[in-house]
N, C-alpha and C positions, 0 to 999 in steps of 0.2 A: 489749677491750670486747666486749659481746654484740651480735650481729647476727642477723637472720633472713633467710636468703638462698636463692635458687634454686640448687640443685646439680644438678637434672635437671628439664627442662621438663615441667610438668604434675604433678610429684611434690610432696609436702608441703615447705614451706619448712623449711630446716634451721637449728637454733640453732647458731651458731658463735662461737668466741672468736677475735678477731683483734686485732692491735696497734692501739692508738689512733693515728690519723694524726699525724705530726709536721708542724709548719708551718715554712716558710722563705720568704724573699722577701716577697711580698705575700699569702701564704696566710693563711687564718683557720680556726680550729677552733671549731665550734659544739657545745655540749652540747644534744642533742635534747630538746625538751619536747613536740613534737607533729609527727606525720607523717600527713598525709591519705592515705587509700587510694583511688586513682582507678580508674575502670573500665578505663582503658588499661593498668593494671598487670596485668589479666587477660591481655591480649594478650602482654605480655612474659613472664609466667609460662607461657603456653601455647607460646611460642617464635616467634610471628610474627603476621602479619596476612593474612586471607583475601582473595585477589584474584579468586576465582571460577575455575571450570574446573580445580580442583585445584591452582592456583598459589598460592603463599604467599610473603610477604616474610619472610625469616629474620631473627630478632633478632641471631643470632650474626654473620651476614653484614653487618649494619648496625653492628657494632662493640660489641656487648654481650657481655662475657666471662662465663664461668661459673667458679667460683661468683659469683653477682651479688646484690647487695642493692638492692632496689627502694626507691621513695619519693622523689617529686619535689615534694610539697607539704610543705615543711618550715619549722618555726619553732623557735627556741631561743635559748640564751644564749651569747654570745661568751665563750670561756674562754681563748683564746690567739690572738695576732696575730704574724705574721712581722715581722722587723725593718724591712722596707721599707714597712710599712703602719701603723706606730705612729701613733696619734692620729686615724685615719680612722674607726675604730669603737671602741666603749667596752666594755672587758671588764666583764662582769657585767650588761650590758643585753641585752634581747631583740630579735630581728630576724626578719623573714620573709626566706627565701632565694629569690632569683630563680634558677630552675634551668635556663633555656633558653640555656645558654652555647654559643657557637660556638668556632671555632678561635682567635679573637681576633687574627687576622693578616690576614684577607682584606678586600676592599673592602666586602662585605656587613656584616661585623661592625663595621667602622669607621663605617658609615653608621647604626648603631643597630639593625640587624635581625639580631641574633645568632640569633634563633629560625629564620631562614631560611638559615643557614650550610650550605654543602655538606659540611662536615666537622664536624658538631656534636659537642659534648662535654657533652650535657645531664646534669645531676645526676639520678640515679635512672633514667636511660635508658642512658647510656654510662658515666658515672662512678658510683661506688658511692653509693647513696642513703640515705634517712633511716630505714629500718627498722632502726635501730641506736641505740646510746647516744651516739655522736658523729658529726659530719658534717664532712668537709673541704670548704672553699670556696676557689676559687683566687684570689679578689680581693675586697677589702671593698666594691667598688662594687656587688656583687650582693646586698648586705645592706640591707634597708630597715627602719628602726627602727619599732617598734610600741608603745614606751612601756610602760604598764601594762596594755595590752589582753591578753585571753586568748590565748595562743599556739595553743591548740586551735581557737579560732574563726578565727584569722588565717591559719593554715597553708593552708587550702583556696583562699585568694585567689591563691596562686602558680600554680595551674593552672585549676581550675574557674571561679574568679572572673575571672582574667585572660583565659582563652580566650573566655568569653562576652562580656566587656567589649570585647575586640578585635573580635569578630564583630559586635556591635551598632554599633561605630564604622564598620565597613565598609558598613553599610546607609545611612549618611548621614542626611539630613534627614527621610527618610520616617518614621522612628520618632517624630518630633515631630508628625506630622500624621495618622497612621493607626495603629491597632493592628496588630501583627505576629503571626505564628503561630510558636509554639515547639513543635517535636516532641520530646517527652521531658520528663518532670517529675521526673527524679532530681536529684542534686546540681547538675548543670550547669543544668538547667531552672529550679531554684529560684534559683540565682545570677543567671541571666539576668533573671528577673522583678524581683529586687531591684536589679540594675544599671540596668534600664530606669527604675524608679522614682527612682533616685538622680539621673538626668540629666533628669528631668522629661518622659519620653516618654509617649506615649499608652497604653502598656501592651500586653498580649499575650493571645492565646487559647492555652491550653495543651492539648496532646494527649498522652494516655498510656493504655495498655491497663489500667493498675493503678488501680482506684478510690481506693485509699488515697493514691496519689501525686497523683491529680487533686484530692483534697481538700486536700493540702498546697499544691498550686499555687494553689487558690482562697484559702487562708489567706495565701499570699505576695503576693496582689494580682492574680491573673489575672482578666481580665474574664469569662472563661468557661473551662470545662475539659470536654473531650469525649473519648470513646473513639474512637480513629481507625478502629476496625473498624465503627463505625456505618454503615449502608447509605447514609445521606444526609449523610455527614460534610462533604462539600464545601459543600453548601447551608447547613448549620449554621454552618460557619466563615465563609462569605461574609456571612451575616446578622449574625454577631457582629462582623465587621470593618466593617460599615456598607455592604455591597454588593459590594465587591471586596477582594481580598487582594493587597497590593503587596510583601510581604516574608515570607519563611519562613526560620527557622533550624532546621536539621535536626541534632539532637543524637544521632541514632541512626546514620544513614548506612547503612541497609539498602536493598535494591532496592525494597521496598514503601514506605519513607518518602520516598525521593527521588522516586519516581513520584507519590506523593501530593502532595508539595510542588510539583512541576511542574504537576499537575492543578489545584491550588488557585490558583496565581498568575494574575493578569491580565496584560494586555500591558504590557511594560516592567518587570515584577516582577523581584525578586532572590531567589535561593535561596543561602543561605550554609550550607555543609556543614562540620560539626565532627566528628560521629560517624564511627567507622570500623568499624561492624559488619562490613562487607565484602561480597564477591561483586560481581556485575556489575549495572549499571543496566539497567532493563527498560522505560523509557518511550520514546515515539516521539521520535527525535532531531529530526524536523522541527518539533516543537512549540517547540524552543528558538528557531528562526528565526521561525516563524509568530507567536509571542508576543513576540518581541524580548526574551527572557529573559537575565538575567545570572546565571551560576552561579559562585560563588566558593568556593574551598577556603580555610578560615581555619585557619592553623596557629599555635596558641598565641597569643603576644602579645609585645610588646617590653618592655624594661626601663623605658622611659619610660611606657608604658601601665600597668605595674604600680605605678610611683610615683604616677601619677594616681589609680588605683583605691584604693590604700592611703590616699591623701589624702582621698578621699571617705569611706572607712570611718572614719578617725580623726575626721572632721568629723561623724560620726553620721548620714550620709546613706544608708548601706547597712546594712540590718538583717541580722543573722547568720542563716544557714540552720540547720535542725535538725541536731544532731550526735549521733553515737553514739560515746562515748569507750570505748576499750579499752586495756588494758595491752599493752606491747610483746610479751609472750609469748603474746598471743592473735592474733598477726599471721596465722598460717595459717588458723585457724578463721574469722577475719573475712573473709579473702580468699574463702573458700568461700561465706560468706553473701552477699558482693557478687555472686559468680558466680550464685547461686541467686535473686537479686533480693529478698533479705530486708532490705536496708538502706534506711531512709528518711532521705533527706538524705545526709550525709557521715559515713563511718566514719573516726575519727582514732585513731591509736596515741599514747598519752600516757605520758610518762615521769614 
């Protein structure tokens, strides 16, 4: 089968021919129809995450081998099932793949939080991913049926949809009573706006430096959309929130955005961080105490949460985000467009 893989960090993805994975036991083989291209793929392609002061988390040290095929937002057709999983999924039917798989042996995995496993085996992060013609999945329980829905529209729910859905859940009841702030209006920001609407929340104010993305946020239902570089941005946000800001979701995760989030929040507020732009925080630590803030790192989401989200999508409660569809052999070019900020919504590789 054809794959597009990292053979050297930061170098162009290489077209490779590799054997189609065989399945045994409870394993499943999926013929890929859609692979969403996530901004975090850039960190993998570059070789790690910036921790500031010249320090970096190495992808190789975290268990990602080279050559490596990325792609953790995957949807496709089941074409083969191992003998121990017969009847649990249907050959010829389409599914979204839950990629955030753990070791499947520890207490954390057993409790349903595989995304928090200390020995993760995430598809497209540790196990070979979906920038390929076929995808190996270790167990049918990680496949969620999507019926006749468009695989390209459904694939991004495995990461950008799930990640924002889980972050919103961590904010609790505040989303029902007051608008929140979402920093970033890329694919995740647009997903977050749609997820808020699906659960009947009060909505959100969107912040992004790109005017085109702010316009997309307004089309997606944002109450207001501002440039975070505006000199009076805090006052504008407070006014749009009705006087005070109780919750911020930071989809960027840079020193500037986290400091802005802390500055905007009122006493008792919550900052949920998803983005991993990197470097070090530069806000006054005393403000966490003086404001009684809660800062939460939200890592992906659980299998149960993805089932809940896909249920909302299938019920017609979550509108799709804008998509840019590309053939598999455009993987490298599209990755560079994501790096350069040229993609509006989500880029998806389609077979």
